[in-house]
N, C-alpha and C positions, 0 to 999 in steps of 0.2 A: 504493498499500501504506500501511496504517495499521500503527501500533505503539500497543498501549495497555499505558498503566503503573498501577500499583496503588501508593499511597502510603499507609502505614496511619500511621492517627492516631491514639496514644494514647488513647485516650476509650472505654471500651469496643471493640466491632468494628467501627468503622466505617471504611470502605475509600475512597478520594480515586479514581474511576478518569479521567487523563484522555488522550485520543487525542491521539498523534503522529507527525507525518508523519517518512519514513524521514529525511530534509534534516534538519527538527526535532531530530531524534534524535542524526546524526552531530552536529551542533553541541554538544548538550549532552556529549556522550561529547568533542570535543574540548575544550572549555571543563574539562569536572572532569580531563583528561589533564594540561591544563598545572597545574589547581590541586594536581595532587597531585607532581607533578614538583617543582612548586614549594616546598610542603613537603617532600618528603624532600631536596633538593638547591640549598632555597636560592637560585634564577633572581633574585628582582630585586637578592641582595645579587655573586653569584657568575656571572651571564649576558650575554651581549648578542645583539640579535639581526642578522645577518644581513642589510642593508638592502639590493635591488637600486633601487629605485624601482619597480620590475615589479609584476604583479596578485600575485602569491603572497605574495611579501613585505610590502605592503602591506595583505591581506586580516589576515596573520597578525598584524603594527602593530597592529590593532586588535581580534583574537583575545586576544591580550596582554591590552588594554586592556578586556573584556569580563571574561575570564577574571580578571583583578588589578587589581582599580580601584585608579588612583593609582599604580600601580607605576611606577618610574623607570628600568628598566632599558633602558639606550641603543639606542638605532635607529642602528647605524654602515653607513654607507653609504662605501665603498674609490674613490674618484675616481682611474684607472684614467689619466687623460688622454685617453682616448678612447671614453665615453660618449657617446650620445646627447647633443645639445644640448638637446633640450625636455624630454627624462626630470632633466638635471644641475638642470635650472629649477624643475623640479616639486620637487627633492628641496630644492631652494634654500629656493624658499618654503616647503613643510614644516616648515623647520628656522627658520623664520622665528614659525611659529608653535605649533611643541614641542622646545622647549630639549632632550631627548630624542634626537633626530635631529644624529649628528655625520657628518662630513663630512670622512674621512682621506683625504690625500690619498698616493698612493702612492709617491711618490719618484723615478720608476726612468724612466732616458731612455729613450722608447719606442725610438727609431730603434737605440740601439747596441743594444738587447736582443734585440729582432728579427736583427738580425742577425748576433747572438753563439749563440742559443740558439737560433731557428725563428720559421716563422709560424706559427699557427694558422689548421686550416683541417677546419671542416662540427662536430667534435666529437672528446676524447680519445680515445676509441675508435679513431676514424679514424686519427688521428695515431699512435698508441703501435703499432699495426698496421701499419703501413706503416713507420715503424721499425722493428719484427721483421723485420721483408720486407727492407731496405736494411742489417739487419747482418748473418739469417741464410736469406735464401732465402726461397722459400716453404714454410715451415712447418704444421703442421698448425693451429695458428692463423689464419693468412696464409689458405689454403685456406678454411675454414669460411668468414672474413669474407668471402670471393671467391664462396662458394660455391660450391666444387670438391672440399668435402669429402661424401662422399654421408651422406646423414642429416638435413645442414644445411644445409637452403635455405629457410630462415624470411624475407623481403625483410626484414622490419621489423628484423632483427639487420645483415644485407649490407651491406655496400658497393653505395651506388646503382651503376646499369650503366654512365654519366657519368664515375665518378671513377677506373673504373678502369685508368685509360690513367696514372696516378699508379704504378702499380702496374707500372712500366718501368725499362730502366735509363736510357731516355732520359729519365725524369723526373728533375731537377737540383735542383730546389726543395728549399729545407728545413724541412719537416714537421717540426714539434714540436707535444706536449701544454703545451713547459715554460712556454708565455704564459702560462698560468693560473695558475700559483704563482709568476713573478716579477713580475706587475701584483697579481693579488687574493690570493692566501694564503699569502703571506711580508709584504703589510701589514697583514692580519688578521691573523698572528701576533702582530709585532712591537705594533699595537695592546694586544692580548688581555694582553702583559705587561704595558706603559705604565701600562693601567688595572684592573692587578690580576683580569682575569676568566678564567677557565679555561673557560667550556662556550659555546659556539657554537652559537644556536637558529637554524637558516634553516627557509625556505619549502618547500623538496624533496616533491619528490611520486612514489613507485613511478609511477600514469599517465603521468609523464613521458618513461618509457622509456630505456633504453639504461643505462647502467650503474648507473641510480637505480631501477633495475624490481627491486631484491631488497635496497633498501636497507630498514632496519629506525627503528623513531620514539627509539630511543635508541644511541648507541655510548661504548667503554667505553674506557679501555686503564687498565691495571692497578689496575681495578675502580676507575676514578675516569671520572665522566661529565664524557665532553668533548664532545660534541653533541645535540640533543634535535630532531627535526623533527616536527612536531605534526603537519604537516599528509600524513604519509606514504601513507592510506590512501583520505585525499578525491580524489574523483576529477572532470575539470576542469566536469559538470553540477553537484555542487556549489556549486563556485567561482560557475558562474556566478547558480546560486541564493541566493548567501549578498550576491551584488552586488547583483541585486533587490530583496532580505528588505530591506537597508539602505537603497535607494531612492538609489542615487549612484551618478555616469557612471564608473564605475571605468575603460573603456575609451576612449580618443579615438583617433578617426580621422582620421589624417595622409592629406590627397587628394596629397598630394607624393609622398609614398613607397611608388610601384607597381614591381614587380620583375618581374622572369618568373621563374618556380616555378624553372628549372633553375639562375638565380644567388641567389634565396634558400637553396637547398639548400646551396650553396656558402660559404655565410655559417656561421661557426665556432657555434655553440651557445650559447657567453657571449655573443656579442654580440645572439643576438638573446634571449634572455635576460634581459641586464641592461634592456633596453627593453620589456620583458614582454611581446615580441611573439608576437603572434596572427596567423593568416591564414586569407582565404577563398579557393577559387579560383573565377578570374573566366575568361570565356567574353573572348578577344582575340581583333580581329578576324582571319582565316585560322586559328578554331581554335586560336590557341594560347591555351596556361594562361598567367597570371600568379597571383601573390601581392598581397593587399592587403594591406600588414604594418599592425595596429593598436597603438599605443604605449601602455602603460597609466601613466598616472602616480596615480591611489590612487581612495585612497573619500571624498577631500577634497574632491570639485566642481571640481580643479581642472581651467579648458580646455585 
């Protein structure tokens, strides 16, 4: 599909017609959105980019530069202490060339935190629902997640069959969503206070699903902008198009990282997202499905 744009030239009745693809139109739309938010809320002075080193935040890192050339917006990478070595290596290499990249250590004792707060598993939604089950039993929320509530059987929002064993009295491991708060959210809030930044820019997209399905581009508290998600309406196809359009090797295959599908499914989402993990289903001997994990450094050509 091609979109026609007509821009008026203020000399007589001359109109310039320019053909634009949907991907190009979405790119211009997002660039204009960033510029508009900067005019309204002075992002260059008040915001920082939550930078994971994965695909989405790396593309957003470049979009900010396209929209706001010469901007000084910090790219803040929270080093939790459990990051993939390849991603941390990429972020450090980027930091050497770009002073806006900041590596901020969480300062958390991971062993102690896991023992006291609980272990991450699959997703925040899974951990939260499991916590509800332990405290209140099989509530309506739990039944919906397990597919036991009539009319609520969408697999996309349900507990995978292989993880249902956790919803029993025999499962004693402390699973919690607090890991993200301790390792990422609290350190990020601390950085924001120290740097005087009141707005967080993220690469979240609604097409990622889960709790992000219904997020909007802007989040406010007490009529103040606190979060800006420029990529909310952007689908996976556009992300791949942008990578190709910029002719930059965004995704690097790590052949050593091949996990069975069921194992990858059990990884917490934050662990996958931190590396910009993408996967393709492969047929292994015996018909078993495996996942080949793609780790994203970024658009800077780092192998």
